[in-house]
C-alpha positions in Angstrom: 231.0 306.7 51.9 230.4 307.6 55.0 231.2 305.6 58.7 227.3 305.2 59.3 226.7 303.8 55.5 229.6 301.6 55.9 228.1 300.7 59.5 225.0 299.8 57.8 227.0 297.5 55.3 228.6 295.6 57.3 225.6 295.3 59.2 223.1 293.9 56.6 226.0 291.6 55.9 226.1 290.6 59.2 223.0 289.9 59.5 222.5 288.0 55.8 225.8 285.7 57.1 223.3 285.1 60.6 219.8 284.5 57.8 222.0 281.9 55.6 223.8 279.9 58.8 220.1 279.6 60.9 218.8 278.5 57.1 221.6 276.0 56.7 222.7 274.9 60.3 219.1 274.8 62.0 220.7 275.0 65.1 216.9 274.7 66.8 216.2 271.3 66.3 212.7 269.7 67.9 212.7 265.5 68.3 209.9 264.4 69.1 208.6 260.8 71.2 209.9 257.7 70.0 212.9 259.6 67.8 216.6 260.5 69.1 219.6 262.9 67.3 223.2 262.0 67.0 225.1 265.2 67.8 229.0 265.3 66.5 231.0 268.6 67.5 233.7 268.5 65.3 233.4 264.6 63.9 233.5 263.5 67.6 230.1 262.5 69.5 228.9 264.8 72.2 225.7 263.7 73.2 221.9 262.3 72.2 219.3 264.3 71.7 216.2 262.6 73.2 211.9 263.8 72.3 212.0 268.0 73.1 213.6 271.3 71.6 217.5 271.1 71.9 219.6 273.7 70.6 222.8 273.1 68.5 226.4 275.2 68.0 226.1 275.9 64.4 229.0 274.3 62.3 230.8 273.2 65.3 228.2 270.5 66.1 226.1 268.8 63.5 223.9 266.2 63.4 224.8 262.5 62.2 223.7 261.4 59.4 223.9 257.6 57.8 222.2 256.2 54.9 221.2 252.7 54.6 219.3 249.9 51.5 217.6 246.6 52.2 215.3 244.3 50.5 212.1 244.7 50.7 208.9 242.8 49.4 206.2 244.4 48.2 202.9 243.4 49.5 201.0 243.8 46.5 202.7 242.7 44.0 204.7 240.4 45.9 207.5 241.6 44.3 211.6 242.4 45.6 212.7 245.8 45.5 215.8 247.5 46.7 215.3 250.4 49.5 217.4 253.4 50.0 217.8 255.8 52.8 220.1 258.7 52.6 221.6 261.0 54.8 219.1 260.6 57.6 219.5 263.0 60.6 216.6 261.0 62.3 216.6 257.7 64.8 213.1 256.1 64.8 213.2 253.7 68.6 209.3 252.9 67.7 209.0 249.3 66.7 210.0 248.8 63.3 208.7 245.6 61.1 210.8 244.5 58.4 208.6 241.9 55.5 212.1 240.3 54.0 212.5 238.2 50.5 211.4 234.8 51.4 215.2 232.3 52.4 215.7 229.3 49.9 216.7 226.7 52.5 216.9 222.9 52.6 215.4 221.0 54.9 217.0 217.8 56.6 215.5 215.8 53.9 216.8 217.6 51.3 213.4 219.3 50.2 213.7 222.4 48.0 211.5 225.2 50.1 211.0 229.6 50.6 210.3 230.7 54.2 209.0 233.5 54.7 209.6 235.2 57.7 209.3 239.2 58.6 211.3 240.4 61.8 210.2 243.4 64.1 212.7 245.8 66.6 213.6 248.2 68.1 216.9 250.1 68.4 217.4 250.8 72.1 220.7 252.7 72.3 221.1 255.3 69.2 225.0 255.6 69.2 225.8 252.2 69.8 223.6 251.1 66.8 225.4 254.5 64.4 229.1 253.6 65.8 228.3 250.1 65.5 226.7 248.9 61.9 226.5 250.5 59.2 223.7 249.4 57.5 221.4 247.9 59.9 218.5 247.1 58.2 220.6 245.5 55.5 222.6 243.6 58.4 220.0 242.3 60.3 218.5 240.2 57.3 221.4 238.7 56.3 221.9 237.5 59.8 218.0 236.3 59.9 218.6 234.1 56.4 221.6 233.2 57.9 219.9 231.4 61.2 217.4 230.5 59.4 219.3 228.3 56.7 220.6 226.4 59.3 218.0 226.1 62.1 216.0 225.0 59.1 218.5 222.6 57.5 218.0 220.7 60.4 214.4 220.0 60.4 212.2 217.6 58.0 209.9 219.4 55.9 206.9 217.8 57.3 208.7 219.2 61.1 208.9 222.9 59.1 205.4 223.0 58.0 203.7 221.8 61.4 205.9 221.9 64.0 206.2 226.4 63.9 207.5 226.6 67.6 210.9 225.2 66.5 211.4 227.8 64.7 210.4 230.2 67.6 214.7 229.7 68.7 215.2 232.0 65.7 214.2 235.2 68.1 217.3 234.4 70.6 219.9 233.7 67.8 219.2 237.1 66.1 219.0 239.0 69.7 222.9 237.5 70.6 223.8 239.3 67.0 221.3 242.6 67.4 222.6 242.9 71.0 226.3 244.9 70.3 224.1 246.3 67.6 222.3 248.3 70.5 218.8 246.6 69.3 216.0 244.4 71.1 214.5 242.3 68.3 210.8 241.4 69.4 210.1 238.7 67.7 210.3 236.8 64.3 207.6 235.3 63.2 207.1 232.6 60.0 204.6 234.2 57.6 204.4 231.2 54.6 206.4 228.3 53.8 206.5 227.8 49.7 207.9 225.1 47.6 206.8 224.5 44.2 207.1 220.3 45.2 205.9 220.5 48.4 203.4 217.9 47.6 205.6 216.0 45.7 208.2 215.7 48.6 205.3 215.1 51.6 203.9 212.3 49.0 207.2 210.4 48.7 207.8 210.8 52.0 205.0 209.1 53.3 205.0 206.4 50.7 208.3 205.5 51.7 207.3 205.5 55.5 203.9 202.7 54.6 206.4 200.5 52.7 208.7 200.2 55.8 
């Protein structure tokens, strides 16, 4: 094999290597509006990509990928389902709405019921969210359930039904938790109050008031 042939083989091999690197590592990254991508260089945070076209050094620099899961309510069947997202590199900074499963609560007057809430939030600081929170939707869900139980447990069942404003404090309580994750809570909305024996509980309470 002559020198010219060897050079041709080397050039072809180099071209194949370049194509492989471009296909595997995608050095040209396009980020849309209301999106962000965290870039790490050799495993350490480098910068946050926002809307625009960016060049990412192959092999050395890589987008930080993350996975998460949470429980959601199917709007058609009203059944609880597990939602899983794996190896996501694009972080949405737009407003998100989560319709979590209803939370079981015991009111101050010992009425058992389920409070159905939805939550709206947006990621304000993608870097803070990635490095301080491993599963944001699930952590928000757990925090919301905890605060719903605590707040609703201090109210009577008729207050929960007639004075929905009493639960507006949930937004500020959840915001106190979410600030450390770089997240802004837009609102927490109570959609429904479910109880198998709700009418009986209210009737018993009304009868007790009439007898006193």
